[in-house]
N, C-alpha and C positions, 0 to 999 in steps of 0.2 A: 589427567582425568580420563582420556581415552584409554590409556593402559589399564587404569583401575576398572573401568567398565568392562573391558575385555576379560580381565581376571574374574570380576564379579559374576559374569555370565558364563563362567566355566570354559573360557577360551573360545566362546562363540560371539559373533558379531551381533549386537543388539538389533532386534527386528525393526525397531523404530528408525534407528540410524541407517539400516540397510535400505528400507523403503524410502526414507528421505533422500538418500543419495541416488537411488534409482529414479525418483521423480525429478530431482534436480538435473540429472543427465538427460532425461527424456524431453525436457523443454526445448532442447536444440534439435529434436527429431520430429518426425510426423506423429500424429495422434496415435496412441497405442491402446486399443480396446482391451488387450490382455492386462495391461497395467491397471486400467480402470477396474476390471473385474477382480483383480488381486486385492486392490485397496478396499473395495467393497466387502470382499470376503473376510479380510482381516478385521474390518470394523464390526461385522456381524458376529465373528468368532470371539472377539475380545471386548466388544462394547467400549472400546477406547476411542474417544473422539479425535485423537491425534490422526488416526488413519482416515477418518471421514474428512478431516480438514485438508489432508493431502489430496484426497480424491476431488474435493470441491475446487480447490485452487487449480489443480491440473485440468479438470474438465472445463472450467470457466475460461482459462487462458488459451488452451489448445484446441478446444472444440467450439465453444459457443460464440465468443466475441470475434467479430470479423473486422471491426474498425477500431481506430485508436481512441475514439470518443467514449466508447464503453457506455453509451447513454441510453440504448434501447434494448429491449428484450424481444426476441422473435416469438412468433406464435407456434402452436403445435406442441409436439412432444418435447422438443428442446426447450421451449419457453417454460413448459410445465416443470421440467427438471431444474431449471434455474430458479424458478419460484420456490420449489421444494428445498433447494440448497439454501436459499436466503432464509426461509423459515427455520430450518434446522440450525443454522449458525446463530440466528437471533435467539432461539431457545437456549442454546448452549451458553452464549454470552450472558444472557439474563439470569442464568442459574449460578453464575460465579459472582460472589459478593465482592471480593477483592481481586482484580485482574492481576495477572503476572505477565511474564514475557510471552508465553504462548498465546494468551488472549489478545494482547496488544498486537502481536505480529499477524494473527489471523484477521483481526479487524482492519488493520492497515492494508493488508494485501487484498481484502475483499471490499474495500470501502465503497467502490462503485456500485455495489449491490443495493445499498441502502438509500433511503430518502434523506433529504436535507434535514428534516426534522429529527429523524432517528440518529443521524450522525451528531447533531447538536446535543441531543439528550445524552448520548453515551459519553460525549466529551465532558459534559458538565457533571455527570453522575459517576463516571468511572475513571476517565483519563486524568482529571485534575488531582486525583488522590494517588497517582502513581509516582510519587516523588522518590521512590526507591530507585527509579531509573535516572536520577539526577545525582551527580557527585559534586565535589567542590570545584571541578574545573569544566565539566561539560555534560551535555545530555548524551544518553546512550544513542547508538546508531539506530536502534529500533524506534525509539520515541521520535527521533528526528525524522525518520522515514515516514512515520504517521503524520507528522505536521506538514511535511512537504506534499505527501499524497492528498491530504485534506485541503491544502491551499490550492493545488492544481485542479482538483475536482470541483471545488467551489467556484473557481474562476471559470472553468469550462461550462459549468451549469449556470453561470451568472447569478449565483446565490450570494449576494453581497453580505448578508448577515453572517453566514458561515465564513466567507472570505475574510471578513474583518476579524473574526475570532482567531482564525489560524494565522493570519498575518501578524496580529498582535503578539502571539506566542512566539512566532519565528523571530520577530524583531527582538524580543526579550532574550532568546537564545543567542542571537547574533551579538548582542551588546554585552550581556552579563558574562557569557562563556567564551566570547571571542571565537565563535564557530564560523569558519570561513565558508563552509557549505551553506549554512543558514543565511549568511550575509549575501551570498551569490543569488540564492533563490529569492530573497527579499527584493533584491535589485531587479531581478527579472520580472517579478510580478508587479512591482511598483511601476516599472516602465510600461508593461503591457496594460495595466489598469489606466494609466494616463493616455495610452493610445486609444483605448476603448472610449474614453471620454473626449478624445480629440484635443488633449492638452500636451501631448508629448512631442518634442521637437525631433525632426528627422536626424539631426546631428547626434543627439543622445542615443537614439535608437540604433544608429549606425555604429556608434562607439560600443554599445552593448554587444552587438553582433560580432564585431571585431575582437572584443575581449573573449567571448565564448569560443571563437575560432582559435584564438591564440592559446587558450587553456586546454584545447582539445575536448571541450564539452559539446560534442557533436549532436548528442540527443537533445540537449537543451537548445542548441542552435537551430536545429530543425523545428523544434516546437515554437520558438520565437518567430522564425520566418513564416511558418504557417499561420500562427495566431495574428501577427501584425498585418498579414495580407488580407485578413478578414475585416479589418477595421477601416 
């Protein structure tokens, strides 16, 4: 497919792929105002929301959010820009009747922008119809990412209604499609949920931490350690 695109574009690298690669590499560096300006210019020139989505995700992750909770928005110009980004993404998503890969990925990556009610609405109105992301053996990586992000965000916000929705779907994935990643995340949040309610034994919590350490799941291990310390 990459060779076909190269030939189709007359031996030139597609601008979307070029900018996507540039943004991906820039996440590991300091915030780049020039990249932001270039993405905005491309969007204004082409009116292609793809470029705006790259700008929005890059801006939110590299400039705006300062904590891992992603739960608050600052005041002033920066807060106004985040508010505008949220409105623009909402308008775009609501203009698409049947979501595809692009819409799902954008929503999953920017999930923390939206209210619990909006997430629940889009889940019921759009996500449940995306069965083209399911084959005979497993869910796609993108849909699974959305479910994991939704589970974690709902737990962090202590929104039990959304938490129950996402956990139910994750358990279905883990059982029907034998998805090990889904099974691991289900176990993590079942354990943390019991910790929050004061029902989890220290022995099982220690076993989970040891398992995550053995599997090299350092990001999840850190999350469990920090979350369990709060209960």
